[in-house]
KOLROTOR-763907 format. One line per 3 residues: their letters; for each residue z, y, x of N, C-alpha, C. Coordinates in pm, whole numbers, padded with zeros to 5 digits. Layout:
% KOLROTOR-763907
a) Z:Y:X:Z:Y:X:Z:Y:X; ...
This chain:
% KOLROTOR-763907
mar) -00744:00856:01244:-00754:00679:01257:-00586:00689:01266; -00561:00529:01128:-00390:00566:01097:-00367:00468:01214; -00267:00471:01172:-00221:00373:01333:-00157:00264:01271
ris) -00196:00103:01356:-00197:00025:01355:-00027:-00104:01284; -00068:-00102:01194:00063:-00231:01102:00070:-00374:01101; 00152:-00488:01127:00128:-00536:01143:00125:-00613:00995
aae) 00120:-00763:00990:00089:-00774:00788:00241:-00756:00743; 00338:-00809:00841:00488:-00811:00822:00519:-00621:00759; 00493:-00521:00782:00535:-00392:00804:00399:-00347:00699
arr) 00283:-00378:00617:00216:-00371:00529:00274:-00435:00411; 00308:-00589:00389:00427:-00576:00298:00552:-00459:00273; 00578:-00461:00423:00705:-00380:00345:00700:-00201:00306
iaa) 00571:-00167:00302:00546:-00042:00294:00492:-00082:00132; 00412:-00171:00117:00384:-00242:00007:00504:-00249:-00087; 00567:-00294:-00037:00785:-00342:-00121:00832:-00196:-00158
dwh) 00764:-00067:-00113:00835:00038:-00108:00813:00140:-00184; 00645:00071:-00258:00540:00152:-00303:00532:00118:-00392; 00532:00020:-00495:00479:-00117:-00587:00480:-00067:-00740
ggq) 00459:-00075:-00840:00466:-00014:-00907:00509:-00078:-01052; 00558:-00139:-00960:00649:-00260:-01075:00577:-00420:-01057; 00642:-00511:-01090:00621:-00621:-01063:00461:-00729:-01117
wsa) 00390:-00657:-01216:00257:-00672:-01235:00211:-00615:-01167; 00248:-00570:-01027:00108:-00457:-00992:00040:-00512:-00887; -00062:-00431:-00844:-00145:-00455:-00751:-00032:-00478:-00594
lym) -00040:-00407:-00595:00088:-00395:-00421:00202:-00521:-00458; 00247:-00505:-00567:00358:-00619:-00589:00302:-00762:-00565; 00215:-00799:-00551:00105:-00890:-00581:00111:-00939:-00363
fas) 00114:-00794:-00359:00045:-00757:-00217:00143:-00788:-00139; 00283:-00727:-00182:00404:-00741:-00150:00452:-00872:-00155; 00452:-00957:-00198:00549:-01056:-00290:00446:-01181:-00188
agv) 00321:-01138:-00217:00249:-01280:-00155:00200:-01243:-00018; 00127:-01140:00000:00062:-01119:00113:-00088:-01128:00114; -00107:-01154:00007:-00254:-01195:-00028:-00352:-01052:-00121
lhd) -00480:-01084:-00080:-00535:-00951:-00194:-00573:-00954:-00275; -00600:-01127:-00327:-00648:-01100:-00429:-00615:-01290:-00555; -00553:-01260:-00622:-00475:-01395:-00697:-00570:-01394:-00827
grw) -00687:-01368:-00860:-00732:-01379:-01004:-00687:-01280:-01104; -00656:-01179:-01074:-00579:-01065:-01159:-00624:-00939:-01092; -00610:-00962:-00932:-00580:-00821:-00855:-00730:-00880:-00714
drn) -00767:-00763:-00663:-00830:-00791:-00568:-00773:-00665:-00514; -00815:-00684:-00374:-00844:-00574:-00255:-00851:-00400:-00374; -00960:-00391:-00377:-00979:-00298:-00495:-00842:-00248:-00555
dvl) -00832:-00371:-00649:-00682:-00280:-00697:-00558:-00205:-00613; -00584:-00233:-00515:-00462:-00248:-00406:-00493:-00093:-00353; -00622:-00113:-00309:-00638:00008:-00251:-00658:00137:-00364
aei) -00642:00135:-00463:-00640:00212:-00582:-00459:00203:-00641; -00393:00161:-00577:-00236:00213:-00613:-00223:00248:-00522; -00275:00244:-00382:-00249:00277:-00308:-00258:00454:-00323
rac) -00383:00467:-00317:-00418:00626:-00376:-00304:00701:-00448; -00303:00619:-00569:-00259:00643:-00683:-00083:00661:-00599; 00010:00610:-00528:00092:00604:-00441:00070:00776:-00385
rml) -00038:00761:-00330:-00038:00910:-00193:-00033:01047:-00354; -00072:01015:-00435:-00072:01105:-00523:00115:01169:-00566; 00115:01094:-00572:00334:01122:-00618:00366:01177:-00536
lnt) 00284:01168:-00405:00350:01274:-00291:00360:01389:-00299; 00264:01430:-00453:00228:01550:-00423:00361:01617:-00566; 00434:01546:-00579:00549:01607:-00655:00664:01693:-00608
day) 00740:01762:-00629:00833:01765:-00596:00936:01687:-00593; 00940:01584:-00649:01050:01456:-00543:01091:01454:-00334; 00967:01454:-00323:00950:01462:-00128:00961:01597:-00147
tea) 01076:01652:00006:01054:01716:00114:00846:01697:00202; 00855:01834:00259:00734:01851:00320:00778:01702:00497; 00890:01641:00496:00898:01600:00600:00905:01452:00548
ers) 00973:01438:00384:00916:01300:00352:00776:01257:00319; 00699:01388:00267:00534:01345:00213:00450:01345:00361; 00506:01394:00511:00446:01337:00562:00437:01166:00615
eed) 00606:01179:00647:00641:01061:00633:00562:00958:00589; 00581:00961:00481:00538:00891:00373:00378:00838:00358; 00277:01004:00388:00164:00972:00372:00141:00939:00488
arl) 00202:00886:00622:00126:00814:00734:00148:00679:00709; 00252:00651:00605:00306:00535:00584:00198:00433:00495; 00160:00494:00387:00078:00483:00306:-00121:00478:00331
tal) -00097:00561:00475:-00254:00572:00539:-00253:00419:00662; -00165:00439:00676:-00194:00285:00777:-00180:00171:00672; -00131:00157:00556:-00128:00069:00469:-00214:00058:00405
ewh) -00338:00184:00401:-00436:00196:00328:-00565:00116:00396; -00552:00153:00551:-00640:00119:00694:-00600:-00057:00673; -00509:-00072:00684:-00482:-00228:00689:-00550:-00329:00580
vgk) -00553:-00254:00478:-00538:-00385:00372:-00742:-00359:00316; -00799:-00210:00376:-00897:-00205:00390:-00997:-00318:00534; -00891:-00306:00620:-00982:-00366:00728:-00913:-00534:00727
are) -00817:-00540:00645:-00790:-00702:00626:-00924:-00810:00585; -00913:-00920:00700:-01013:-01058:00603:-00944:-01070:00476; -00990:-01170:00400:-00978:-01195:00346:-00951:-01356:00332
rp) -00837:-01415:00276:-00773:-01591:00310:-00864:-01641:00260; -00899:-01750:00327:-01038:-01838:00232:-00914:-01920:00121
């Protein structure tokens, strides 16, 4: 099971990994919401999975892969379990 993280830590991880200003993770990192009319929870989860794919490149050492995979797993769990704000 993924470690539990706070909303603030989830936003920090998303900020570290987002794909740019117009991405779903950027929206989550900056606003802390999982929907804004363009993006929703599924888009955020899809971007997290895409980030995890980047870990399989030579840009990361095995230790970095392990650490970042744990962070992304925690973020994925947080987003998957988070309740939508009204």
